[in-house]
N, C-alpha and C positions, 0 to 999 in steps of 0.2 A: 491723851497726848496733848501737850501744849508746847509752843515754840515761841521764841522771842529773840529779836536781834538786839545785841548789846554792843555799844561802842566802849572800848576799853579806854578809861580816862587816866589810869595809873601812868605816871611818867616813865616807868620802866617796862610797861606792857605786861604781858603774861609771863612773868619770870618765875624762878624756882619757888619762892615763898608763896606767891599767889597760887601756883599750881598745887603746892602741898595743902593749902587751905581748901582748895576745890576738891582734892582727893578726900580729905577728911570729911567735908560736907557730904560727899558722895557716899562714904562709908556709913555715915549717920542716917542716910536716907534709904528708903526701900525702892525708890524710883531709879530708873536707868537714865543717866544724863549723858548726852552726846553733844559735842561741840563741832561746828563746821565752819571752816574758813577757806575761801577760795576753792571749794570743792573737796577739800581734804577734811576727813573726819577724825575725831579723837574721842575716846572713851574717857569720861571723867574719873575713872578708877586708875588711870595710868598717868603718872607724872611725865614720863617720857613722851607719850603721845601728845599731851597738852603742850609741852615745850616745843615739840617739833612742828606745831602749827605756826610758829614764828610770828605770833601776834604782838606787835608793838603798840605803843601809844597811838590812840585814834583808830586802831584796827576795829573792824566790825566782825563780830562773831555771832553765828546763829546757834542758839542753845535750844536743844530739844529734850524735853523731859517726859517720860512715860512711866506710869505706875502709881502706886499708893503714895500720897503726899506730894504729888508733883507741883502743886502751887507753892508750897513751902520751899521745896527744893529749888525751884527756879528763882524765887525771891532771894534765897541765900546766895546762890551763885551770882546773881546780878549784883548784889551788894559787894561781894568779894571782888568781882571784876571792876566795878566802878571805884571802890575804895582802894584797891591795890594792896590788900592785906595790911593796911595801916602804914604803908611806907610813903 
């Protein structure tokens, strides 16, 4: 299991397009990915859970990944959160 705190740099925060890319990355991974913000957890397989975190620009999210390919999974998620899905 690995964990990393990530600051969201995307101007619109963790919005629908970003959440959709995270869910897609989660589907492509064999690892379990969990996001935590202010004590609230969200499974990366659920767009709704991710959106309900209410993570705006400059929010800090703890990402925990466990399972096969966890390093690759956390790198992908980090890139998506920092890049903001290209928006």
